[in-house]
DRENZA-816051 format. One record per residue (C-alpha): residue in three letters; x, y, z. Coordinates in steps of 0.1 Angstrom, whole numbers, plus 5000, padded with zeros to 4 digits. Example, Ala and Ser with C-alpha at 12.3 -4.5 7.8 and 13.67 -1.06 7.14 Angstrom:
2
Ala512349555078Ser513749895071
END
This chain:
724
Met469449505289Thr473249415285Thr473749045295Ile477049035314His478048685333Ser480048695361Pro482648495377Ser479848335398Asp477348265370Arg479447965363Ser481047625387Ala484647705398Gly485847415375Ala486247315341Pro482347225328Ser482946825327Asp481646785288Leu485047015281Pro488046835259Pro491446815284Leu493747145276Thr496046885262Glu493846795230Tyr493747135215Gly495147195186Leu498947365183Leu497547705188Gly495047605215Arg498547535233Ile500247805221Gly497348025237Ile497447845267Gly501347875271Val500948215268Thr497948285293Arg500848035318His503448215314Gly501848585310Arg504548755326Met507548655305Val505448765273Ala504449085284Ile507749195297Ile509449035258Trp506249245244Ala507249575262Leu511349495255Leu509949475217Val507949765215Val509749965238Gly513149905221Leu512149935185Gly509850205198Val512650415204Phe513350425167Ala509350475155Pro509650845154Arg512450895129Val510750665103Glu509350995087Ala512851165084Glu514750835081Leu512950675047Ser513050825015Gly510550834987Ala513150724963Gly513450374944Trp510650394920Gln513350274890Ala513050004867Asn516549814879Gly518949744852Ser517049954829Glu518850204798Ser517550464817Val518950404855Gly522350294837Val522150654823Arg521750794856Glu524650594871Leu526650664842Ala525851044847Val526851024882Gln530250844873His531351074843Phe529351384839Gly529151534883Gly526251314885Thr524251574862Gly521451304854Gly517951204867Ser518651284903Ala520151634898Ile518551914920Gln517352214895Val516952594912Val514852764890Val516153114896His513353394879Asp513153754876Ser509553874872Ala510754264862Gly513654154837Asp517254064834Val517553744860Thr521553744854Thr521954124863Gly521154304901Thr519254134925Gly519053794904Ala523253764898Arg523453794933Val520653524941Ile522453294915Ala525953324934Glu524353264968Ala522252974957Thr525752814941Ala527252904972Ile524652704994Leu524852414970Gly528752404968Arg528552385005Asp526652025006Asp528751705007Arg526051544986Ile525851774958Gly528151674926Glu528951874899Ile527052244895Val526252364863Ala526452744865Pro523152904839Gln524752864801Pro522953174776Gly520952934753Met521252614773Ser519452714803Ile518753074807Ser515653154783Ala515453394755Asp513853664780Gly516453674801Ser514153604829Thr514653294839Ala517953074851Val518552754861Ile521252554882Leu521952254880Ala523452104910Gly524451724900Ala523751424923Gly526951354944Ala525051074962Asp522150774960Thr518850874946Asn517550824985Glu520351064998Met519351314968Val515751294983Arg517651425015Ala519651655006Ala516651874986Thr514751845024Asp517452015037Leu518352285009Lys514752345002Gly514252595028Glu517652805027Leu517252824987Glu513552954988Asp514653215017Leu516553374991Ser513953524970Ala513853884971Gly511454134954Ser510554004918Val513053784921Thr511553384928Val513753084938Asn512052714934Pro514152444935Thr512752104917Gly513551804895Ser513051444909Ser514351464941Met512851784950Leu509551664933Trp510251334957Ser510951564989Asp507551754982Phe505651474978Asn507451335014Glu506451645028Ala502551705018Asn502351325023Leu503351325059Ser501051635069Ala497851495050Met498251125067Leu498951295102Arg495551505091Ser493651135082Glu494550945115Met493351245134Ile490551175118Ser490150745117Trp491050685147Pro487850865163Val485950695135Thr487450365139Leu486950335180Ala483350465173Ile482650185153Leu484249935177Val482150005203Leu479449935183Ala480949655170Phe481849505204Gly479349715229Ala481949795248Leu484850045251Val487349835266Ala486749515241Ala486849825213Gly489849965229Leu491649575228Pro492349635187Leu493449965189Leu496449865210Leu497449585194Thr497649775160Leu499450055181Ala501449815195Gly502049635157Leu502449995141Val505550105167Ala507349775166Ser507349775124Ala508150145121Gly511350075145Ser512249815124Leu511849955090Val514550245103Leu516449995112Ile516449765083Asn517350105059Gln520250165077Val521049825055Val518749865024Pro516550165015Val513050155025Ser510750435008Ile508750565030Trp505650465012Ala506150085026Met505350295063Asn502550475047Phe500850135034Ala501849975064Met499950175084Met497150155068Phe497249795066Ala498649735101Leu495449935113Ala493049735091Leu493949405092Gly494949425134Ile490849535139Asp489649205118Tyr491748995133Ala491849095172Leu487349105163Phe487548755151Leu489248645183Val487748895209Val483948805198Arg485048435194Tyr486248455237Arg483448625248Ala480948355229Ala483148085248Arg483448265284Met479848465286Gly477748275265Ala479047885267His480847945300Glu484247755299Asp486347875320Arg489348095309Ala492047835296His489547625280Ala487647965266Val491648075254Ala491947755241Glu488847685219Thr489748095207Met493047985197Asp492347665181Thr489047755159Ala489548155152Gly493348215159Lys493247915130Ala491248135108Val493548425118Leu496848295113Leu495948155078Ser494448485067Gly497548645078Leu499248385060Thr497248455031Val497848825027Leu501848765031Val502048505000Ser499648764986Leu501849064990Ser505148894984Ala504448814946Val504549204945Met508949134952Leu508849014915Val508649324904Pro512449474897Ser511649814914Pro513449904953Ala510350114957Phe508149784951Arg509949594967Ser510649774995Met506549875000Ala505849515002Ala508049375025Gly507149715049Ile503449555045Met504249225053Leu506349245084Ala504149525099Val501649195093Val504048965108Phe503849235142Val500149215139Leu500148875133Ala502248805165Ala500649045188Thr497248885181Leu498348555184Thr500148595214Leu499348885228Leu495948915227Pro494948585241Leu497248695273Val495049015276Leu491748855272His493048575298Arg493648875328Leu491049125319Asp488248865315Asp484748985321Arg486449335322Ile486749345283Asn482649425292Lys483349745311Leu481250055302Ala479349805279Leu476149965255Pro472749855271Trp471049675242Val474649435241His474249025248Thr478449025247Gly477848575251Glu476548595217His478348455187Arg475448325166Ser473748655156Pro469948615148Arg469648865124Phe472548735103Glu470948365108Ala467848525092Trp469948645063Gly472048325057Glu468448135059Leu466848415030Leu469648345009Trp469547975016Arg465847994998Arg467148284971Pro470148184960Val469448284928Leu467748594933Phe470548754955Gly473548594935Ala472448754905Ala471649074918Ala475049124936Leu476648984900Val474849204880Val476149544903Leu479649374902Val480349334867Ala478549644856Leu481149804881Ala483749644864Ala482849694830Pro484850034827Val488249864838Leu488549754799Gly489150094792Leu491550164818Arg494650374810Thr497550394831Ala500950624832Met503250694858Pro502451044879Ser502351334872Ile503651694885Lys499951694896Val500251454924Leu501651784942Pro500452104953Glu500252344933Asp502052584957Ala505152294959Ser508552414949Ala509052174925Arg505552194908Val506052554911Gly509852584895Tyr508152294872Asp505752514856Val508652824852Val510952624836Gln507652484813Ala507052844808Ala510452964795Phe511952664780Gly509252464764Asp506352184776Gly509351964773Ala511652124794Pro510851964828Gly511851614811Thr514951714795Leu516351324775Gln519851284788Val521951084759Ile525450974767Ala527550804743Pro530850744729Ala532751044715Ala532750904684Glu529250884680Ala528651214692Asp527851394660Ala526051124648Thr523851114681Ala523651484682Ser522251474640Ala519851204654Leu518051374679Ala518151694659Ala516251534631Asp513651344651Pro510151544653Gly509651454689Ile512751664697Ala512252054702Gly515952144707Val519351944711Met521952134735Pro525852044724Ala527351794736Met529251804771Pro532451574773Ala533251344803Ala535651514827Asp537851174828Asp539250964804Ser535950774795Gly535650844767Leu531850984769Val529851244762Leu526551404772Ile524251504747Gln520451684765Ala517851714742Val514751914751Pro511251704737Thr508151874724Val506151754748Asp505351744783Pro506851494806Ser503451294812Asp502451304775Pro501650954759Gly503751114729Leu506851124749Ala507350754749Ala506850684716Thr510050974710Val512050724733Asp511050404714Arg511950584681Leu515350734697Arg516150404709Ala515950274673Asp517550554655Leu520550654675Pro523750494671Ser524250194687Gly526350304717Ala523850564726Gln521850544755Val518750754764Gly517850874801Gly516551164821Ala513951124854Ala510751114828Val512650854807Glu512950654838Asn509550664844Leu508750524810Asp511150214817Leu509350144848Lys506350184835Thr507249914808Gln508349694837Leu505249734855Asp503349614826Ala505649324822Ser504849234853Thr501549294860Pro500148974844Leu502948754862Val502148904898Ile498748844893Gly498948484879Val501348404911Val498848594936Leu495948394923Ala497948054923Leu499248084962Gly495948234969Phe493747904951Leu496547634969Leu496447815007Leu493047795004Leu492547464996Ile495447365022Ala493147515047Leu489947415036Gln490747045019Ala487947144995Pro489447204962Leu485647344945Ile485347584973Ala488547694973Leu488647754934Leu485547974941Gly486448164966Thr489548274947Leu487848344917Val485248614932Ser487848764952Leu488648894912Leu484949054906Ser485649264938Thr488749374926Ala487549464892Ala484949634901Ala487149844919Phe489349964894Gly486349994874Val485050274896Ala488850374895Arg488750444861Leu485850654860Val487350884888Phe490750904885Gln490950904846Glu487351054836Gly487351284864Trp483551194880Gly483251344916Thr486951484913Gly485351844923Leu483351724952Met486151544968Gly488851834959Phe491351744937Glu492351734899His492351424881Gln495351314859Gly493451134831Phe494650844839Leu495750584868Asp499050544882Ala500950264866Trp501950144900Ala498350124908Pro497449794890Val499949564902Phe500149674936Phe496349734941Phe495649404932Ala497849194954Met496549454985Ile492849424975Phe493249034969Ala494848965000Ile491949125022Ala489648974999Met491148625007Asp490748745047Tyr487248765048Thr487048445023Val489148275052Phe487148395083Leu483748285060Leu484847955047Ala487147845080Ser483647885102Ala481647715072Lys484047445073Glu484147435112His480247415108Tyr480547095084Glu482346935099Arg480346905132Ser476546855113Gly477946745078Asp474846915064Pro475647165039Lys472947415051Glu474047445086Ala477747535071Met476347805047Val474147945077Gly476047825108Ala479148025088Val476848355083Ala475448375114His478748305132Ser480948525111Gly478748755093Arg478749025122Val482548965123Ile483049045086Phe480549315083Ala482249505112Ala485649485100Gly484549585072Ala483349885080Val486349935101Met488649865071Val485850115048Ala486250375068Val490150385076Phe490550355035Phe488450605030Thr489550855058Phe493250845040Ser491350935004Leu491451285024Ala494751305019Gly496751585003Pro498451414975Leu496851224948Pro498350894955Pro497550834992Lys494050934973Glu493850634946Met494950414980Gly492150524997Ile489350534971Val490250224953Leu491149984991Gly487750125004Thr485450094972Ala487149684972Val486549635007Leu483249815005Leu481949554978Asp483949264984Ala482649225026Phe479149345020Leu478549184984Val481048904975Arg481548805011Leu478448815024Val475948754997Leu477748624967Leu480648364982Pro476848215008Val475048154975Leu477947964958Leu477847774994Arg474147694990Leu474047644947Thr477347404953Gly476147194983Thr477946884998Ala479846954962Ala481547264978Trp483447005003Ala484246694988Val488346594983Pro488846314959Gly491046074985Trp494346084963Leu494546494973Arg493346385010Arg495946195011Val498846465000Leu496746765022Pro497946785058Glu494946765082Ile493447075096His490347105115Phe488747375127Ser485747195152His486547015185Gly484246735198
END
């Protein structure tokens, strides 16, 4: 039977035992303020969403997939020198592969196609020097394959756009036995963006209805369930438009929007869940008037949401320590989306709740009790954990440690060509080049050296066992006194042996020689990521602990809350090793594993997983602190926290898992990694760590969990979660 209280069930005024509205904290007063100035708040948000929303549809076309580089590295320096002195024939150049399966590609139809492709490239201002196919260099020994090299006349982001604009026209030149397939780093990112967009759209079509269904079950009413989605949509539209505008000043990776979309949807629902449940309890359960219900909701659940959002922002800000444009723009994109969602949750949602009031319970399910904030089922679960802490805590710990154990053998490398669909132009061209010129041909090294060291550099390259062939030195067209020597490795660009070859060359080549190329840029980025990962992890842990300490005023439980977040993170990476490195379940999930996890995953996913984990930690421990402040009883703190926040954490976790796992259905490999790793992390964190292990720790530590030294109390700002 649905329990919905109408206005007639309450007294006309506020109950006499409620505090004056002026006695609420800052967030409570903000909640009251937005309801009193509702029209102005609504107009501001409408202008914001519409104004930025005008730019939002351009986000996929404007943002780029480039920026995956280690700023300041030797390989990036080589690419910049290639642009300045060698017509852009560096790592971001476009390679047009022309292949004739019937014979000599340099005669007949093949010759015509090569001439037409060259003309098409020449008409684009973004293309630098065009190097025609040359025997012994870019024409295969059997004459069936030729490569036109189109130098980069613009930055890496613009070259990805150029690849997108040119590939259709170039592919259309295919005729009869002659095929044309553009490839190279810029084309790879263009193809990836295209496949990624299509896959993301398919994932969204699945995730939104699944999310709505879970929310209907969680809220018990269709109107209430729709609020988080509307808020999230407002945040997404505003952040997408902002990213387009920011991209006019600083290049932004398309991955910033992909990650922002996932995070905004997941966190927006989390935050809205927490506030709506608390408002309904105050309004329909405690019979408070609308103003007091909004004020209490904001001062309790709103405070937890704000602290959670700050924790997420702090965790992601640590990724800015990685000196790579792609990483920094991805982190900034997610942070921007979180800011918009957080702002909407703390300003727009209180207004909507105040205006809709009882109408949020429209179209309710028959078994729902809208005023029920303290869940009897989760209260019973909390009581069971209190009676049997060791049994349940040990079981959760065993599962998490078992799943985390494989992380010790985790291997990482930069993404291979397998991230693209098999029919993508860049992958087809890659395979043709490899078949015609050797395994290492797609990862040709580019060595720039002073002209005086040209012979010594060429000799050292030819003598290296990791080099299959060396092309003649090409002098710069200007008076820079530099030469460019291209060398073909013996192994595929994703083979670990290439790193050893590059390290050896950098040690053995003359001092003025610099080694670069697209494959080497990947290696340098991996080196930078390996070096940055411990720093990012350390900063995330330190800042996460500091925020929990400030919020909870309790050093022991703040430390334990931070440390247990590592368990779900380690377990998620253990599962990632089994799936993406060892290939478990890849046939069922329909993708080809690379034999390693992408090198960007540990540093970036750690920050994301930790941010999500701390999200749930703040929800649970803020509720526990509220109960402890009211009662001084550690049992009531633990059981009350599980009873009041368990249902929200359970529902929010279910939504996040659904969102992330639907994104794992995306075609390219990186979104699958995102979906599976993040989905697994949330699954383990919400249901094992936050609803089992952390409550058990509250039980075992008792009053010590909330103890704070006098000197620390004097240093920390005063923060409370309870009223009255």
